[in-house]
C-alpha positions as CSV (number, residue, x, y, z in Angstrom):
1,X,74.1,91.2,-7.4
2,X,72.8,89.8,-10.7
3,X,71.9,93.1,-12.5
4,X,70.7,93.5,-16.1
5,X,74.1,95.1,-17.0
6,X,76.1,92.1,-15.7
7,X,73.7,89.6,-17.3
8,X,74.0,91.5,-20.6
9,X,77.8,91.3,-20.4
10,X,77.6,87.5,-19.7
11,X,75.3,87.0,-22.7
12,X,77.7,89.0,-24.9
13,X,80.8,87.1,-23.8
14,X,79.3,83.6,-23.9
15,X,77.1,83.6,-27.0
16,X,79.9,84.7,-29.3
17,X,81.9,81.6,-28.2
18,X,79.0,79.0,-28.1
19,X,76.9,80.1,-31.0
20,X,73.8,79.2,-28.9
21,X,71.0,81.4,-27.5
22,X,71.4,82.1,-23.8
23,X,68.8,83.4,-21.4
24,X,69.6,84.7,-17.9
25,X,66.8,84.9,-15.3
26,X,66.8,86.8,-12.0
27,X,65.8,85.4,-8.6
28,X,62.1,85.9,-9.6
29,X,62.5,83.8,-12.8
30,X,62.2,86.9,-15.1
31,X,64.4,87.0,-18.1
32,X,66.7,90.0,-17.7
33,X,69.1,89.2,-20.6
34,X,68.8,87.1,-23.7
35,X,70.1,86.6,-27.2
36,X,66.5,87.0,-28.3
37,X,65.5,90.6,-27.2
38,X,61.8,89.7,-27.5
39,X,62.1,87.4,-24.5
40,X,63.5,90.0,-22.1
41,X,61.1,90.7,-19.2
42,X,59.1,87.5,-19.8
43,X,58.6,84.9,-17.1
44,X,60.6,81.7,-17.6
45,X,58.7,78.8,-16.1
46,X,61.6,76.4,-16.2
47,X,63.7,78.9,-14.2
48,X,61.0,79.0,-11.5
49,X,61.4,75.2,-11.1
50,X,65.2,75.6,-10.8
51,X,64.8,78.3,-8.2
52,X,62.3,76.2,-6.3
53,X,64.3,73.0,-6.3
54,X,67.8,74.3,-6.6
55,X,68.5,71.6,-9.3
56,X,69.2,71.9,-13.0
57,X,66.3,71.2,-15.4
58,X,66.7,69.7,-18.9
59,X,64.0,70.6,-21.4
60,X,63.5,68.1,-24.3
61,X,61.1,67.9,-27.1
62,X,59.1,65.3,-25.1
63,X,58.7,67.3,-21.9
64,X,58.8,70.9,-23.0
65,X,54.9,71.1,-22.8
66,X,55.4,71.2,-19.0
67,X,56.7,74.8,-19.2
68,X,54.8,77.4,-21.2
69,X,56.9,78.7,-24.2
70,X,59.9,76.5,-23.3
71,X,62.5,75.4,-25.9
72,X,64.8,72.4,-25.6
73,X,67.9,73.1,-23.6
74,X,69.2,73.1,-20.1
75,X,68.6,75.5,-17.2
76,X,71.2,75.8,-14.4
77,X,71.2,77.6,-11.1
78,X,73.5,80.5,-10.6
79,X,75.0,80.7,-7.2
80,X,76.9,83.5,-5.4
81,X,78.4,83.1,-1.9
82,X,76.3,80.0,-1.2
83,X,73.0,81.5,-2.3
84,X,71.0,81.0,-5.5
85,X,70.6,84.4,-7.3
86,X,69.3,83.4,-10.7
87,X,69.3,80.9,-13.5
88,X,71.1,80.5,-16.8
89,X,69.4,78.8,-19.7
90,X,71.2,77.5,-22.8
91,X,68.9,76.7,-25.8
92,X,69.7,73.7,-28.0
93,X,69.8,69.9,-28.1
94,X,70.4,68.9,-24.4
95,X,72.8,66.1,-25.5
96,X,75.0,68.5,-27.4
97,X,75.1,71.3,-24.8
98,X,75.2,69.2,-21.6
99,X,79.0,68.7,-21.8
100,X,79.7,72.5,-21.7
101,X,76.7,73.6,-19.6
102,X,78.7,73.2,-16.3
103,X,81.5,75.3,-17.9
104,X,79.1,78.1,-18.9
105,X,77.7,78.0,-15.3
106,X,81.2,78.3,-13.9
107,X,82.2,81.2,-16.2
108,X,78.9,83.0,-15.3
109,X,79.5,82.7,-11.6
110,X,83.1,83.8,-12.0
111,X,82.1,86.9,-13.9
112,X,79.5,87.7,-11.2
113,X,82.0,87.3,-8.5
114,X,84.6,89.4,-10.4
115,X,82.0,92.1,-10.8
116,X,81.3,92.0,-7.1
117,X,85.0,92.3,-6.2
118,X,85.4,95.2,-8.6
119,X,82.5,97.0,-7.1
120,X,83.8,96.3,-3.6
121,X,87.2,97.6,-4.6
122,X,85.7,100.7,-6.1
123,X,83.6,101.3,-3.0
124,X,86.7,101.0,-0.8
125,X,88.7,103.4,-2.9
126,X,85.9,105.9,-2.9
127,X,85.4,105.6,0.9
128,X,89.2,106.2,1.4
129,X,88.9,109.4,-0.6
130,X,85.9,110.6,1.4
131,X,87.7,109.9,4.7
132,X,90.8,111.8,3.5
133,X,88.7,114.7,2.2
134,X,86.9,115.0,5.6
135,X,90.1,114.6,7.5
136,X,91.9,117.6,5.8
137,X,89.0,120.0,6.5
138,X,89.7,122.9,8.8
139,X,87.4,121.4,11.4
140,X,87.1,117.7,10.5
141,X,84.4,115.5,12.0
142,X,86.6,112.9,13.7
143,X,83.6,110.8,14.7
144,X,82.6,110.4,11.0
145,X,86.2,109.6,10.1
146,X,86.3,106.9,12.8
147,X,83.0,105.3,11.6
148,X,84.2,105.2,8.0
149,X,87.6,103.8,9.0
150,X,85.8,101.1,10.9
151,X,84.0,100.1,7.7
152,X,87.5,99.5,6.2
153,X,88.8,97.7,9.2
154,X,91.1,100.5,10.0
155,X,91.7,102.7,13.1
156,X,92.9,106.2,13.8
157,X,96.6,105.7,14.7
158,X,99.3,108.2,15.5
159,X,101.6,109.6,14.4
160,X,100.0,110.6,11.1
161,X,101.9,111.7,8.0
162,X,100.9,112.7,4.5
163,X,102.9,112.0,1.3
164,X,101.9,113.2,-2.1
165,X,102.8,111.2,-5.2
166,X,102.8,113.4,-8.3
167,X,102.8,111.6,-11.6
168,X,104.0,113.4,-14.7
169,X,101.1,114.6,-17.0
170,X,102.2,112.4,-19.8
171,X,101.9,109.3,-17.6
172,X,98.4,110.1,-16.3
173,X,96.8,107.0,-17.9
174,X,99.1,104.9,-15.8
175,X,97.8,106.3,-12.5
176,X,94.9,104.0,-12.2
177,X,93.5,101.4,-9.8
178,X,96.2,98.9,-10.9
179,X,98.9,101.3,-9.7
180,X,97.1,101.9,-6.4
181,X,96.9,98.1,-6.0
182,X,100.6,97.7,-6.6
183,X,101.4,100.4,-4.1
184,X,99.1,98.8,-1.5
185,X,101.0,95.6,-1.8
186,X,104.1,97.6,-0.6
187,X,102.4,99.4,2.2
188,X,100.4,97.8,5.1
189,X,96.9,98.5,3.9
190,X,95.7,98.8,7.5
191,X,98.3,101.5,8.2
192,X,98.7,103.5,5.0
193,X,95.6,104.8,3.1
194,X,96.1,105.5,-0.6
195,X,93.8,107.3,-2.9
196,X,93.4,109.9,-5.7
197,X,93.7,113.6,-4.7
198,X,93.3,114.9,-8.2
199,X,94.1,113.9,-11.8
200,X,97.8,113.5,-11.4
201,X,98.3,113.1,-7.6
202,X,97.8,110.3,-5.1
203,X,97.8,110.8,-1.4
204,X,99.5,108.4,1.0
205,X,98.3,108.8,4.6
206,X,100.3,106.9,7.2
207,X,98.5,106.1,10.4
208,X,100.4,104.8,13.4
209,X,103.8,104.2,11.9
210,X,107.0,106.0,12.4
211,X,108.5,108.4,9.8
212,X,111.5,106.1,9.4
213,X,109.3,103.1,8.5
214,X,107.1,105.3,6.2
215,X,110.2,106.5,4.3
216,X,111.5,103.0,3.8
217,X,108.2,102.0,2.3
218,X,108.3,105.1,0.1
219,X,111.7,104.1,-1.2
220,X,110.3,100.7,-2.1
221,X,107.4,102.5,-3.9
222,X,110.0,104.7,-5.8
223,X,111.8,101.5,-7.0
224,X,108.5,100.2,-8.3
225,X,107.7,103.4,-10.1
226,X,111.1,103.5,-11.7
227,X,110.8,99.9,-12.9
228,X,107.5,100.9,-14.5
229,X,109.2,103.9,-16.2
230,X,106.8,106.4,-14.6
231,X,108.0,110.0,-14.1
232,X,107.2,111.0,-10.5
233,X,108.0,113.1,-7.5
234,X,107.0,112.6,-3.9
235,X,106.4,115.4,-1.4
236,X,106.5,114.4,2.3
237,X,104.9,116.5,5.0
238,X,105.8,116.4,8.7
239,X,104.6,113.8,11.1
240,X,101.8,115.0,13.4
241,X,100.6,113.5,16.7
242,X,97.1,115.0,16.6
243,X,94.9,113.4,13.9
244,X,93.0,116.7,13.6
245,X,96.1,118.4,12.2
246,X,96.6,116.1,9.2
247,X,95.7,119.0,6.9
248,X,99.0,120.7,7.9
249,X,101.0,117.6,6.9
250,X,99.1,117.7,3.5
251,X,99.9,121.4,3.1
252,X,103.6,120.7,3.8
253,X,103.7,117.9,1.3
254,X,102.2,120.3,-1.4
255,X,104.8,122.9,-0.5
256,X,107.6,120.3,-0.7
257,X,106.6,119.5,-4.3
258,X,106.4,123.2,-5.1
259,X,109.7,124.3,-3.6
260,X,111.8,121.1,-3.9
261,X,114.5,120.6,-6.4
262,X,113.0,119.3,-9.7
263,X,115.6,116.5,-9.8
264,X,114.8,115.1,-6.4
265,X,112.4,112.2,-6.3
266,X,111.5,112.4,-2.6
267,X,111.3,115.9,-1.0
268,X,110.7,116.0,2.7
269,X,109.3,119.2,4.2
270,X,112.2,119.4,6.7
271,X,114.6,119.8,3.7
272,X,112.9,122.8,2.3
273,X,111.5,124.3,5.5
274,X,113.7,127.4,5.3
275,X,112.4,128.0,1.7
276,X,108.9,127.6,3.0
277,X,109.4,130.3,5.6
278,X,110.7,132.6,2.9
279,X,107.7,131.8,0.7
280,X,105.4,133.1,3.5
281,X,107.2,136.5,3.6
282,X,105.3,139.4,2.0
283,X,106.1,139.7,-1.8
284,X,107.1,143.3,-1.6
285,X,109.6,142.6,1.2
286,X,111.1,139.7,-0.8
287,X,111.4,141.9,-3.9
288,X,113.2,144.6,-2.0
289,X,115.6,142.1,-0.4
290,X,116.3,140.5,-3.8
291,X,117.1,143.8,-5.5
292,X,119.3,144.9,-2.6
293,X,121.4,141.7,-2.4
294,X,121.7,140.5,-6.0
295,X,121.0,143.9,-7.6
296,X,121.3,143.4,-11.4
297,X,123.3,140.2,-11.2
298,X,123.2,138.2,-14.5
299,X,121.5,134.8,-14.6
300,X,124.8,133.1,-15.2
301,X,126.2,134.5,-11.9
302,X,123.0,133.5,-10.0
303,X,123.3,130.0,-11.3
304,X,127.0,130.0,-10.3
305,X,126.0,130.9,-6.7
306,X,123.2,128.2,-6.7
307,X,125.7,125.5,-7.8
308,X,128.4,126.8,-5.3
309,X,126.0,126.5,-2.4
310,X,124.7,123.1,-3.6
311,X,128.3,121.9,-3.4
312,X,128.8,123.2,0.1
313,X,131.1,126.1,-1.0
314,X,133.6,123.6,-2.5
315,X,135.4,125.3,-5.4
316,X,136.7,122.1,-7.0
317,X,133.3,120.3,-6.9
318,X,131.4,123.3,-8.1
319,X,133.8,123.8,-11.1
320,X,133.4,120.1,-12.0
321,X,129.6,120.3,-11.7
322,X,129.5,123.4,-14.0
323,X,132.1,122.1,-16.4
324,X,134.3,125.2,-16.1
325,X,137.9,125.7,-15.1
326,X,138.6,126.3,-11.4
327,X,140.1,129.7,-12.2
328,X,137.0,130.7,-14.1
329,X,134.9,129.9,-11.0
330,X,137.3,131.9,-8.7
331,X,137.0,134.8,-11.1
332,X,133.2,134.7,-10.9
333,X,133.2,134.5,-7.1
334,X,135.5,137.5,-6.9
335,X,133.2,139.4,-9.4
336,X,130.1,138.6,-7.2
337,X,131.9,139.9,-4.1
338,X,132.8,143.1,-6.0
339,X,129.4,143.7,-7.4
340,X,127.3,142.9,-4.3
341,X,129.6,143.5,-1.4
342,X,128.9,139.9,-0.1
343,X,131.6,137.3,-0.1
344,X,130.1,133.8,-1.0
345,X,133.0,132.1,0.8
346,X,132.1,133.7,4.2
347,X,129.4,132.0,6.2
348,X,127.4,135.1,7.1
349,X,127.5,136.6,3.6
350,X,126.8,133.2,2.1
351,X,123.5,133.0,4.1
352,X,122.4,136.3,2.8
353,X,123.2,135.4,-0.8
354,X,121.6,131.9,-0.4
355,X,118.3,133.5,0.8
356,X,118.4,135.8,-2.2
357,X,119.1,133.0,-4.6
358,X,116.1,131.0,-3.2
359,X,113.8,134.0,-3.7
360,X,115.1,134.4,-7.2
361,X,114.5,130.7,-8.1
362,X,111.1,130.6,-6.5
363,X,110.1,133.6,-8.5
364,X,111.2,131.9,-11.7
365,X,109.0,128.8,-10.8
């Protein structure tokens, strides 16, 4: 746990404040970091006594001959989780440095503990990403998944559901471990696994919780992201009962982000499923359908249809949303009927026009 890198950072942080030379020795008594580079890799005899007895040693001008090459100062044991892992030595007049020696020891042990916790957290995050990556393979090794989940204290639970949190490119620096920690505070860490999918997307894998509970938690997460002024969208795949089918929920969450309304913050696959079916239709067939239904309809008329359908064929609400007079809207609807032969106010004709509008907007994306 006490590496040369950690020891070097401790030396850097403490020497600038104390203006004293500091040596850090490992569990063998070898100096692994020092303010005096010439002493690195040398054996520190005072540290050996500290490691043997578990007690601090004070070196003075009178007793320094007991330890080869020793300089006046104090040597204190470094402990981690109840075990002695090394020694820290502070060079100087023992009477002057004794009062802050315990403080240096405490800071050193705190830095080691923090480094350990950071490494553990990084390990947990990486393991979650490995689990998710295995789980979404075409033929996932579920036994490997179970073993890795067990290391995290988690179990395979059903139903399973994937959400994808997409962060705007300009906010990428914000999508770091701190954000993941904040999200994990909202979700039950044993039930929802969170990790990085790529540079601007996080996956949220729910295990053993209902879709309703998952959505409530997602709404809390959305409130957090809005308070943090982060631009985001969340695509939500369908819930699956078979853990081997999680990849399909991931695919659906990706499609939800692709086909969802850009203004929506949370897009569930169920809301865009019809669009998803259209997306799977052969491109040539879609093009023929688009040309037959909309023909050479101007963009302004297509946008009018899109708004008309979004407002449930309500003329007053559509006119208000488009900031045009009601009579202007009625004229446009009449014009669309004349040009296409389809009446947007009749259900069956509206369905045909809506499908064409969806194909049109998907092509633009």
